Backbone as CSV, one residue per row, in Angstrom:
resi,resn,N_x,N_y,N_z,CA_x,CA_y,CA_z,C_x,C_y,C_z
1,UNK,8.133,98.818,104.125,9.100,98.401,103.125,8.363,98.184,101.805
2,UNK,8.922,98.709,100.728,8.273,98.562,99.427,8.542,97.173,98.851
3,UNK,7.701,96.781,97.921,7.867,95.493,97.258,9.162,95.469,96.467
4,UNK,9.766,94.284,96.363,10.924,94.088,95.490,10.405,94.118,94.062
5,UNK,11.072,94.916,93.217,10.670,95.071,91.818,11.516,94.142,90.949
6,UNK,10.846,93.212,90.289,11.501,92.199,89.468,11.224,92.492,87.993
7,UNK,12.281,92.768,87.235,12.136,92.818,85.782,12.134,91.375,85.304
8,UNK,11.085,90.953,84.635,10.981,89.565,84.165,11.000,89.588,82.643
9,UNK,12.173,89.289,82.080,12.380,89.365,80.629,12.285,87.978,80.007
10,UNK,11.613,87.917,78.860,11.442,86.650,78.156,11.994,86.747,76.742
11,UNK,12.758,85.724,76.363,13.297,85.607,74.996,12.580,84.460,74.293
12,UNK,12.951,84.205,73.052,12.220,83.297,72.196,12.445,81.809,72.335
13,UNK,12.666,81.285,73.522,12.645,79.838,73.711,11.195,79.466,74.012
14,UNK,10.382,79.479,72.962,8.934,79.390,73.096,8.458,78.138,73.819
15,UNK,9.203,77.037,73.690,8.783,75.780,74.316,8.838,75.849,75.843
16,UNK,9.512,76.859,76.390,9.595,76.984,77.854,8.712,78.115,78.399
17,UNK,7.938,78.754,77.541,7.108,79.876,77.989,6.151,79.490,79.112
18,UNK,5.513,78.342,79.005,4.534,77.974,80.035,5.216,77.829,81.394
19,UNK,6.417,77.272,81.418,7.151,77.143,82.686,7.565,78.511,83.223
20,UNK,7.998,79.394,82.328,8.391,80.741,82.752,7.184,81.509,83.288
21,UNK,6.072,81.421,82.607,4.872,82.151,83.029,4.354,81.618,84.371
22,UNK,4.486,80.323,84.601,4.121,79.758,85.905,4.953,80.399,87.010
23,UNK,6.238,80.595,86.758,7.106,81.231,87.753,6.772,82.712,87.929
24,UNK,6.393,83.360,86.849,5.961,84.753,86.925,4.748,84.865,87.857
25,UNK,3.797,83.955,87.690,2.616,83.933,88.567,3.015,83.717,90.019
26,UNK,3.953,82.805,90.253,4.421,82.524,91.610,5.055,83.760,92.248
27,UNK,5.844,84.500,91.471,6.468,85.717,91.992,5.408,86.733,92.412
28,UNK,4.406,86.932,91.569,3.337,87.879,91.896,2.593,87.420,93.141
29,UNK,2.257,86.132,93.216,1.553,85.593,94.394,2.403,85.688,95.651
30,UNK,3.727,85.677,95.483,4.644,85.778,96.627,4.876,87.221,97.060
31,UNK,4.240,88.171,96.370,4.314,89.563,96.783,5.313,90.423,96.043
32,UNK,5.958,89.882,95.026,6.898,90.678,94.237,6.134,91.517,93.212
33,UNK,6.661,92.693,92.919,6.137,93.504,91.823,6.880,93.073,90.568
34,UNK,6.179,92.561,89.588,6.807,92.011,88.387,6.551,92.939,87.202
35,UNK,7.641,93.350,86.568,7.596,94.207,85.390,7.908,93.333,84.183
36,UNK,6.928,93.071,83.316,7.160,92.167,82.194,7.920,92.844,81.049
37,UNK,8.868,92.092,80.497,9.714,92.556,79.393,9.789,91.406,78.394
38,UNK,9.661,91.707,77.105,9.772,90.653,76.101,10.626,91.123,74.939
39,UNK,11.437,90.207,74.417,12.166,90.499,73.184,11.146,90.691,72.068
40,UNK,11.587,91.294,71.003,10.701,91.553,69.881,10.096,90.257,69.346
41,UNK,10.907,89.211,69.220,10.394,87.929,68.719,9.437,87.288,69.709
42,UNK,9.797,87.280,70.980,8.921,86.693,71.990,7.579,87.414,72.021
43,UNK,7.599,88.710,71.817,6.395,89.535,71.867,5.480,89.327,70.659
44,UNK,6.074,89.038,69.509,5.278,89.111,68.273,5.048,87.797,67.531
45,UNK,5.763,86.734,67.822,5.674,85.512,67.019,4.632,84.531,67.533
46,UNK,3.745,84.120,66.634,2.856,82.997,66.907,3.649,81.718,66.649
47,UNK,3.517,80.744,67.541,4.226,79.476,67.369,3.285,78.332,67.716
48,UNK,3.772,77.125,67.578,2.956,75.965,67.955,2.709,75.919,69.460
49,UNK,3.418,76.776,70.217,3.243,76.829,71.668,2.253,77.905,72.098
50,UNK,1.704,78.636,71.127,0.676,79.614,71.452,0.720,80.840,70.568
51,UNK,-0.399,81.546,70.555,-0.485,82.798,69.802,0.112,83.919,70.641
52,UNK,0.880,84.765,69.997,1.555,85.862,70.688,0.564,86.737,71.454
53,UNK,-0.556,87.045,70.841,-1.546,87.915,71.493,-2.080,87.284,72.777
54,UNK,-2.339,85.981,72.753,-2.841,85.292,73.945,-1.795,85.288,75.051
55,UNK,-0.548,85.058,74.682,0.541,85.041,75.669,0.721,86.426,76.272
56,UNK,0.716,87.454,75.444,0.856,88.831,75.946,-0.292,89.184,76.902
57,UNK,-1.499,88.828,76.513,-2.668,89.133,77.348,-2.531,88.458,78.715
58,UNK,-2.096,87.206,78.716,-1.935,86.473,79.977,-0.873,87.126,80.852
59,UNK,0.274,87.483,80.270,1.361,88.098,81.029,0.920,89.439,81.620
60,UNK,0.259,90.251,80.834,-0.186,91.558,81.325,-1.254,91.403,82.410
61,UNK,-2.065,90.362,82.303,-3.065,90.084,83.337,-2.384,89.671,84.641
62,UNK,-1.379,88.836,84.553,-0.650,88.382,85.749,0.042,89.553,86.436
63,UNK,0.735,90.366,85.644,1.574,91.432,86.197,0.806,92.723,86.473
64,UNK,-0.314,92.914,85.790,-1.060,94.151,85.948,-0.354,95.352,85.356
65,UNK,0.535,95.094,84.396,1.315,96.153,83.752,1.477,95.830,82.274
66,UNK,1.655,96.877,81.458,1.961,96.606,80.044,3.376,96.046,79.903
67,UNK,3.574,95.275,78.871,4.874,94.656,78.592,5.818,95.687,77.974
68,UNK,7.024,95.745,78.486,8.091,96.540,77.861,8.573,95.722,76.671
69,UNK,8.408,96.258,75.445,8.706,95.459,74.260,9.498,96.202,73.199
70,UNK,10.068,97.330,73.557,10.887,98.094,72.614,12.140,98.574,73.333
71,UNK,13.231,98.677,72.591,14.506,99.095,73.179,14.361,100.420,73.918
72,UNK,13.678,101.381,73.305,13.552,102.699,73.927,12.719,102.652,75.213
73,UNK,11.866,101.637,75.362,11.100,101.474,76.598,11.967,100.856,77.703
74,UNK,12.969,100.069,77.308,13.833,99.381,78.275,14.991,100.238,78.758
75,UNK,15.406,101.209,77.984,16.588,102.008,78.335,16.478,102.696,79.701
76,UNK,15.319,103.230,80.103,15.238,103.918,81.402,15.259,103.004,82.623
77,UNK,15.243,101.694,82.440,15.162,100.769,83.577,16.249,101.062,84.608
78,UNK,17.482,101.198,84.186,18.570,101.474,85.124,18.541,102.879,85.690
79,UNK,18.541,103.895,84.816,18.556,105.269,85.332,17.384,105.600,86.262
80,UNK,16.220,105.018,86.004,15.041,105.289,86.844,14.900,104.291,87.994
81,UNK,15.878,103.374,88.117,15.856,102.362,89.184,14.512,101.627,89.234
82,UNK,14.100,101.167,88.070,12.801,100.505,87.941,12.805,99.071,88.469
83,UNK,14.003,98.461,88.596,14.088,97.052,89.005,15.150,96.867,90.084
84,UNK,14.851,95.947,91.015,15.831,95.558,92.036,16.620,94.343,91.572
85,UNK,15.965,93.509,90.790,16.602,92.331,90.186,15.990,92.140,88.809
86,UNK,16.803,91.643,87.883,16.331,91.336,86.529,16.459,89.832,86.338
87,UNK,15.385,89.218,85.867,15.356,87.791,85.555,15.159,87.672,84.053
88,UNK,15.968,86.854,83.404,15.739,86.534,81.995,15.351,85.058,81.952
89,UNK,14.066,84.816,81.697,13.529,83.460,81.733,12.427,83.315,80.693
90,UNK,12.670,82.629,79.623,13.906,81.935,79.277,14.925,82.873,78.637
91,UNK,16.188,82.494,78.786,17.279,83.193,78.110,17.829,82.256,77.036
92,UNK,17.756,82.690,75.801,18.258,81.878,74.686,19.781,81.970,74.589
93,UNK,20.374,81.066,73.841,21.804,81.140,73.554,22.150,82.414,72.814
94,UNK,21.265,82.857,71.948,21.463,84.090,71.201,21.580,85.281,72.149
95,UNK,20.651,85.390,73.081,20.694,86.495,74.047,21.896,86.370,74.960
96,UNK,22.219,85.153,75.383,23.398,84.945,76.223,24.661,85.437,75.518
97,UNK,24.792,85.134,74.228,25.983,85.567,73.489,26.029,87.085,73.369
98,UNK,24.880,87.700,73.191,24.841,89.162,73.110,25.247,89.785,74.442
99,UNK,24.745,89.233,75.550,25.113,89.754,76.863,26.616,89.595,77.114
100,UNK,27.159,88.445,76.740,28.588,88.185,76.954,29.469,89.113,76.135
101,UNK,28.944,89.595,75.023,29.736,90.439,74.125,29.248,91.890,74.079
102,UNK,28.445,92.281,75.049,27.947,93.662,75.173,27.203,94.154,73.936
103,UNK,26.456,93.267,73.310,25.649,93.646,72.152,24.254,94.019,72.667
104,UNK,23.805,95.205,72.317,22.490,95.670,72.749,21.667,95.977,71.506
105,UNK,20.867,94.999,71.086,20.047,95.208,69.894,18.637,94.636,70.042
106,UNK,18.255,94.296,71.262,16.896,93.842,71.537,16.416,94.487,72.835
107,UNK,15.145,94.400,73.061,14.575,94.929,74.305,15.208,94.256,75.518
108,UNK,15.381,92.939,75.457,15.916,92.209,76.606,17.376,92.564,76.874
109,UNK,18.197,92.658,75.834,19.605,93.009,76.081,19.720,94.435,76.607
110,UNK,18.886,95.338,76.118,18.894,96.707,76.646,18.435,96.726,78.098
111,UNK,17.391,95.976,78.406,16.888,95.920,79.777,17.976,95.412,80.723
112,UNK,18.664,94.343,80.329,19.721,93.776,81.172,20.873,94.761,81.341
113,UNK,21.311,95.371,80.256,22.424,96.321,80.333,22.053,97.517,81.204
114,UNK,20.870,98.045,81.000,20.426,99.191,81.770,20.322,98.840,83.251
115,UNK,19.799,97.667,83.543,19.660,97.196,84.927,21.029,97.007,85.584
116,UNK,21.964,96.383,84.875,23.280,96.081,85.439,24.097,97.334,85.750
117,UNK,23.816,98.430,85.075,24.598,99.637,85.344,24.422,100.107,86.780
118,UNK,23.334,99.702,87.429,23.119,100.025,88.833,23.707,98.989,89.779
119,UNK,24.470,98.035,89.234,25.113,96.967,89.998,24.100,96.149,90.795
120,UNK,22.992,95.853,90.120,21.946,95.006,90.685,22.026,93.625,90.048
121,UNK,21.521,92.594,90.748,21.655,91.230,90.239,20.827,90.937,88.990
122,UNK,21.434,90.139,88.119,20.804,89.622,86.908,20.782,88.107,87.026
123,UNK,19.596,87.507,86.928,19.430,86.064,87.035,19.032,85.510,85.681
124,UNK,19.792,84.526,85.210,19.576,83.935,83.893,19.033,82.514,84.030
125,UNK,17.884,82.269,83.392,17.311,80.922,83.299,17.510,80.469,81.853
126,UNK,18.607,79.793,81.624,19.028,79.425,80.281,18.139,78.331,79.685
127,UNK,17.878,78.446,78.397,17.158,77.415,77.644,17.674,77.491,76.215
128,UNK,18.656,76.620,75.917,19.252,76.668,74.584,19.763,75.297,74.162
129,UNK,19.621,75.006,72.869,20.065,73.715,72.337,21.572,73.627,72.144
130,UNK,22.294,74.748,72.257,23.743,74.684,72.023,24.569,75.119,73.238
131,UNK,24.001,74.984,74.440,24.699,75.415,75.659,26.041,74.709,75.846
132,UNK,26.108,73.446,75.465,27.346,72.682,75.636,28.144,72.621,74.337
133,UNK,27.869,73.551,73.447,28.608,73.670,72.178,28.953,75.145,71.991
134,UNK,28.372,75.791,70.991,28.716,77.169,70.675,28.473,78.167,71.785
135,UNK,27.475,77.935,72.621,27.173,78.882,73.707,27.973,78.626,74.979
136,UNK,28.738,77.559,75.023,29.474,77.213,76.246,30.445,78.316,76.666
137,UNK,31.159,78.890,75.699,32.123,79.941,76.061,31.417,81.170,76.620
138,UNK,30.227,81.480,76.095,29.474,82.624,76.603,28.937,82.347,78.004
139,UNK,28.508,81.121,78.234,28.052,80.749,79.564,29.205,80.855,80.559
140,UNK,30.369,80.355,80.177,31.545,80.456,81.039,31.910,81.900,81.347
141,UNK,31.838,82.749,80.341,32.135,84.168,80.539,31.142,84.794,81.514
142,UNK,29.869,84.515,81.304,28.830,85.110,82.151,28.879,84.569,83.581
143,UNK,29.281,83.312,83.749,29.414,82.753,85.100,30.444,83.520,85.934
144,UNK,31.375,84.174,85.261,32.422,84.908,85.955,32.156,86.403,86.062
145,UNK,31.006,86.855,85.593,30.666,88.275,85.688,30.056,88.596,87.043
146,UNK,30.462,89.735,87.566,29.899,90.202,88.823,28.427,90.551,88.614
147,UNK,27.605,90.238,89.589,26.169,90.521,89.618,25.349,89.619,88.695
148,UNK,25.959,88.590,88.084,25.226,87.688,87.193,25.143,86.310,87.851
149,UNK,23.944,85.753,87.848,23.671,84.468,88.487,22.849,83.609,87.528
150,UNK,22.858,82.303,87.768,22.116,81.373,86.915,21.143,80.544,87.743
151,UNK,19.994,80.263,87.170,19.083,79.259,87.711,19.725,77.911,87.384
152,UNK,19.795,76.976,88.346,20.373,75.664,88.044,19.732,75.040,86.805
153,UNK,20.543,74.250,86.100,20.099,73.701,84.813,20.618,72.288,84.626
154,UNK,20.045,71.613,83.643,20.534,70.286,83.273,20.167,70.012,81.825
155,UNK,20.738,68.917,81.314,20.406,68.498,79.950,18.952,68.054,79.944
156,UNK,18.204,68.531,78.968,16.797,68.154,78.906,16.576,66.871,78.117
157,UNK,17.489,66.517,77.220,17.384,65.288,76.435,18.792,64.886,75.991
158,UNK,19.579,64.280,76.904,20.987,63.993,76.615,21.229,63.114,75.394
159,UNK,20.290,62.231,75.055,20.502,61.348,73.918,20.198,62.015,72.580
160,UNK,19.082,62.722,72.496,18.695,63.336,71.229,19.265,64.740,71.044
161,UNK,19.509,65.453,72.169,20.044,66.820,72.109,21.167,66.948,73.147
162,UNK,22.311,66.315,72.898,23.362,66.268,73.922,23.967,67.620,74.290
163,UNK,23.788,68.652,73.478,24.350,69.969,73.788,23.349,70.911,74.443
164,UNK,22.132,70.454,74.643,21.044,71.296,75.141,21.014,71.346,76.668
165,UNK,20.805,72.548,77.207,20.583,72.733,78.643,19.318,73.561,78.832
166,UNK,18.575,73.219,79.868,17.381,73.976,80.213,17.377,74.200,81.720
167,UNK,17.061,75.426,82.108,16.982,75.774,83.523,15.879,74.988,84.209
168,UNK,16.068,74.752,85.486,15.021,74.178,86.333,14.161,75.355,86.790
169,UNK,13.154,75.661,86.008,12.329,76.846,86.259,11.725,76.833,87.657
170,UNK,11.469,75.640,88.192,10.904,75.555,89.537,11.862,76.071,90.607
171,UNK,13.137,76.265,90.246,14.131,76.818,91.182,14.352,78.318,90.975
172,UNK,13.509,78.937,90.175,13.692,80.358,89.892,13.572,81.202,91.159
173,UNK,12.546,81.008,91.958,12.354,81.823,93.156,13.509,81.668,94.153
174,UNK,13.915,80.446,94.532,15.057,80.360,95.448,16.349,80.891,94.825
175,UNK,16.500,80.734,93.516,17.688,81.277,92.832,17.677,82.797,92.890
176,UNK,16.502,83.379,92.723,16.362,84.833,92.762,16.643,85.362,94.165
177,UNK,16.103,84.695,95.155,16.338,85.136,96.529,17.810,85.045,96.896
178,UNK,18.497,83.995,96.428,19.946,83.874,96.663,20.702,84.971,95.941
179,UNK,20.338,85.241,94.699,21.008,86.283,93.910,20.867,87.646,94.572
180,UNK,19.708,87.919,95.164,19.514,89.203,95.836,20.394,89.328,97.081
181,UNK,20.884,88.187,97.578,21.836,88.202,98.705,23.273,88.071,98.205
182,UNK,23.455,88.108,96.874,24.791,88.026,96.302,25.350,86.624,96.217
183,UNK,24.481,85.620,96.200,24.931,84.225,96.178,24.368,83.479,94.977
184,UNK,25.174,82.549,94.457,24.752,81.646,93.396,24.255,80.374,94.037
185,UNK,22.986,79.996,93.772,22.469,78.737,94.290,23.276,77.591,93.661
186,UNK,23.543,76.567,94.458,24.379,75.447,94.016,23.611,74.131,94.197
187,UNK,23.961,73.101,93.455,24.859,73.134,92.298,24.171,73.766,91.095
188,UNK,24.964,74.364,90.226,24.420,75.004,89.026,23.975,73.943,88.027
189,UNK,24.773,72.878,87.896,24.448,71.812,86.940,23.962,70.604,87.707
190,UNK,22.787,70.113,87.328,22.169,69.010,88.075,21.944,67.803,87.216
């Protein structure tokens, strides 16, 4: 039996990169083949959470593959059956809104759209400051889409950021395994 191929897409919620990369390492250690994908901003921006070049080098070292970082590189994912499951971790509110409205203008949105055309599971690890405000309608829409699943999440700072939700990245692997069986791990909100 061949390894399960996981597309692991990252968007620009830079403060959660270390948690996402830890899960990427866990997937590789657990025997999954991980194909790294990054949005243009995630791929190129230096932030207070790290230099883009250092983050890219670490991801490519973990996965043993170059990062898919351009729309034209992501388009063949579906037609070539490059992934069995697609994980977006972290998924920003911006990317969530694009997915909910079929907007394809980044590497990650193209990767997700291309992957979904094969009716394979898409797992979203949300990390956004407006999940319980402007992004709530998009989250609701995506919760009702076939083949789309969420990593359980909760408010990360209810007093200072009452609209913010962040995925429990430590639940990514069990969430992924459930999604591959067509199930949403519960409860979604913790």
